[in-house]
N, C-alpha and C positions, 0 to 999 in steps of 0.2 A: 670651716668657719666662714660665714658670709661676709662680704666686703660691702661697706656702706656706699651707696651711690651718691656722689656729690650733687648738690643742688646747683643748677645752672641758670635757672630763671626764678627770680624773686619778685613777687607782686607786693609792692610797698605802698600802703596807704599814707597819704600826706594830709596835713591839717586842712579843714574846710574853712578856717578863718583864723582862730587863735593859734599862733605858732607854737604854743606850749603843748598842744595836743598831738605830739608825735612821740612814739615810744622809744625807749633806749635801744631796743632791738632794731627798730627801723633805722635809727641813726647809724648803728654798727653796720648793718647790711649796706647802706648807702656808701659808707666808707670803704667797705671791702669789695664791692662790685667793680668789675673792670669797666663797664659802660652803663650809663643810666639812660634808659629810653623815656622820653617825656613828650607830652603834647606840645608844650610851648617852652622852648629852651630858656626864654627870658624869665618866665614865671618860675620854673624850677631852679633856674640859676640864682634867683633872689633867695629862695628857700635854702639852697645849699650854701650860699654865701653867709646867710644868717647862722647856719649850723657849723660853719668853718670847714666845709667839705669842698674839695676840688677834684672833680672827676670828669672824664669825657662825657659829653651829652650828645645824644642822637635823637632827632625828631622822630616821633612815632605817633601819628594822629589819624583821624578818620579818613583823610584825603590821600594818605600814602601807605597805609598799613598793608593793603593788598599787594602793592608793588615791592615792598621791602621785606615782607615776612620770610620769604625763602632765603634771602641773604642773611637774615638774623639767625635762622635755624642752622645755616651753614657755619656761621661763626661760632655758635654754641657748640656744634660738633667738633670744631677745631680747638675748643677749650675756653672760649670767652664766657665769663659769667656776667649776666645782665640783671639789672634791677629795673622794673617797669613802674613808673609813677604816672599819675594824671595831674592836671592842674590843681585839683583839690579832691580829697576823699579817696575811695578805694577804686583802683582801675577796674574796668570791665562792668562797673555799675553805671549805666548810661554814659560810659566813656570807652575809648578803645581798650582792647585787652583780650576779648573773647577769641578773636581770630588767632592770635599768637599762642594763647593757652591751648587751643584745639590742635594747632600744628605741633606744639611741643609734645602733647600726649600721643599724637600719631607717630612721632619719632622717638617715643619712649625716653623723653627728656624729663628729668625730675624738676618739679615745680614746688615752690613753697609760697603760700599766700599768708602774709602777716595780718593779724587782726588790727583794726584801727578805725579811723573816722569814716562814717558814711552818713550823709546829711539826713536821710529819711528816718534813722533810728531815734535821734533826739526829738525830731518833729512828731513822730508817732507817740513816744512816751509822754510828751508834754501836751498832747492833744486831748487827753482824757477820754479818748475813744478806745473801744476794745482792741487790745494788742495781742491777744492769745492766738488769733488767726487773722491774717491780712493778705492783701494782694498788692504787689508793687507794680505799677504801670509805667513808671518813668514818664517820659514826654509823650503826650498824645500826638498822633499824626496831625500835621498842620492843616492839610486839606483832604487829600484822598484817603478815605477810610475813617475819617474822624467821626462822622455821624454814626456810622455802623458800629464803631467801638463804643460810643456813648450809649447807644441803644442796648448793646450787649451788657454793659456795666450797670445799667439801670436796674437789672435783676440780680446783681451781685449782693450777697448777704454779708460778706466779710468787709472789714474796713479796707478802704482803697487809698493808695498813696500815689501821688503824682508829683513830677517836677514841672515847673513852669517858669518862663521868663517874665520879668516885671512888665514888659510891654503887652503881653498877652493875658495877664492875670484877670483883668476885668472881663474881657471877652469870654475867657474860660469859665469864670464864675457865673456869668450870665447864661452860658450854655448848660452849666450844671443845674441852674435854677429851672431851665426849660426841660431837661431830661430827667432830673432826679427829684424835682419839687422844691419849692422855696423853703420848706420846713426841715429839709434834711440837714443834719448837723455837719459842720465843717470846721477845720482848723487850718489857718494859713500862717506859716512861719517863714520869716525872712532873716537873712544875715545871721544864721545860727553860729554861735560861739564868738561872734564879733561884738564890737562896742555897742552897735545899735540893734542888737538882736530884739526881735519883736514877734509875738504870736497873737493872732486875733481869733477868738473862738465864738461860735454861735451858730444860728441857722444860716443857710446860704443867703437868705434875704438880709439878715442882720449884718453878716460879714461884708457883703457887698456894700451896704450902706456905710459902714465904718470906713472901708477902704476908699470909697468914693469921696468921703468927706476929708480924708487925709491928703488927697491930691496925688502927686507923683509918687510912685512906688519904686524903690531901688533894691538891688541885691538879689541874691539867688532865692528862689521861692520853692517851698515844699507845701503841697496841699494834702491834707488828710481828711478823707470823706467817710462818714459813717455808711455802713451797708444798709441794704433794704431790710426793713423789719419783716 
């Protein structure tokens, strides 16, 4: 009779805005884990306080993951159960997590990834653009390799999804106009699941005009771009 291998690392998605968007299972796992790994202990601390959960928090972010991953693996082997969360959404999707998952697999440590919030999914669905086949690009390179990437994507026939900061949104849309053409369809969503959620649809030219007229843009941005016909 085989013995079930206990899970020692849980990947736990957290709300991207609305705090009601967390599953009952995610709450249970956060309560049961020995330690919760998080990008920002203050951000995760507020969520846990809202949920009435008190657990040890350990910082795990882009700037320290290479230095501490070996120590985490060692603690897991000693019996510690970890839950990994990001500031919002599913860890390892444009957030830290890949490195730890890879090392756990190399060490034959059982991992479970819970289903849950990911910002690009609602943005894609409400864009009205084809969702049967798509490419997730995340954040484009800021400088080196950016133009090369845009040239390559200008030939992509599938729907393309990007993350962007509010400060770079206008510049990015202007570059899209240059590389993809002013008439390419695009959908820009911000503050998904939050009070001021907003989506602007149209051609790149139309969306640029609408956003420029609104003035300052705030919140997390998801851009969904139609593929080349």
